[in-house]
N, C-alpha and C positions, 0 to 999 in steps of 0.2 A: 595683552589686552584682550585677545579673543576668549582666553579662558575666563577672565574676570566677567566677560559679558554673557558666557554660556551658563553661569552660575546663577544669574539674575533671575528672580520669578518672573520678570516681563518676558525674557527669552524663553522660558519653558513653556509659558502660556502661548506664546507665538508658535512655538514647536507643535504644541498640542492641538492649536487651531488649524494649523496647515494639515496636519494629519487627518483631522475631522473632515475638512473641507475634501481633502482627496477621497476619502472613504464615501461620503456622501454623493459627490459626482460620479464615481465610478458606479455606484448603486443606481443612480438615475441615468447613467448612459451619456452624461454630459462631458463637454471638454474639460481638459486639465483646468483648475481653478487657480492653481498656484503659479505665478510667474516663474518660468525657468524651465526645467526639463519637461519633455511630453511624456505621459504614461504610455509605453509602448504596448505593454502587456497587462491588461486589466483583470484577467482571472486570478494571478495571485492575490491582488488586493480584495477582491470580491470574496474569495475563499479564505482570507485571513482577517475578516471584519472585526471579529470579536477580539483577536490577539493585538490589532492595530487600535481599537478602542481601549483595550486594557492599557496599552501603553500611553495613550492620552489621558487616562484617569491617573496614571502614576505620575506623569510630568505634571498634572495639575495639584497633586497632593502636595500636603505641607510635610515637612520634615527634610532630611537629609536626601540630596540628589548628588550621587558622586559624578565627578567631572568626566571620567571615561564614558560612561554611559550618556551623558549629556553630549559629549562629542560625537559618540556613535549615532544618537537620534539626530543630531544636526546633520551629519553626513547621509544618513539615510533619506532625509527629506530634501535636502539642498543639491545632490550630486545626482547626475544622470546616469553614472555608473552603478548606482546602488539597487539592491534588488526591489525597492519600492517601483522603480521605473523600469529594471531590465531583468527581473527574475525569470528564470528558465520556467519555473513552476512555483506552486504554493509553497512547497516544502523549503526552499531556498529563502523565501521572503519570512516563513514563519521562524526559521531558526535565527534569522537575523534579529528577528522581534525579541525571541527569547533571550538572545545574548545581551541585547541592549537592556532589558529589563533586569537581566542579572548584574549587569554592569552598573546600574544606577544604585546597587545596594552596597553598603559599606563593607559587607564580609566576601565581597566577589573576589575570588581567588585568580582572577585574570584568564582564567580558560573559558573556551566554549562551552555551552550548556551540555552539549552532547558528548564532549570529550570525556572519556573514562579517567577516573583519578586512582593512582595507585594507594595501596595502604602504606602507612608509615610503618 
């Protein structure tokens, strides 16, 4: 049931809206706008604004959105142990967003973006 819910367009829009709110409130210096985890480290969000907004655009776009990427985006937003809330620095959050963007694509090979691939 959870997988079926994640692929619904309304869930993707909800994820995008949550990210947009977080980015906006961090820029304003306001409190966490999303019920749930508290943002403990705001710098990673502020420094990854463009990447996070690219993810929101991808979530709002038409076309295929693969389940692994949707599950990763959901985890990023809903769980307090994710780099969105607990990143030690901007690079950790950026890599997570890059991995989510890759996992949303149908040709994703299951590897992190920065992992070298061996020649066949």
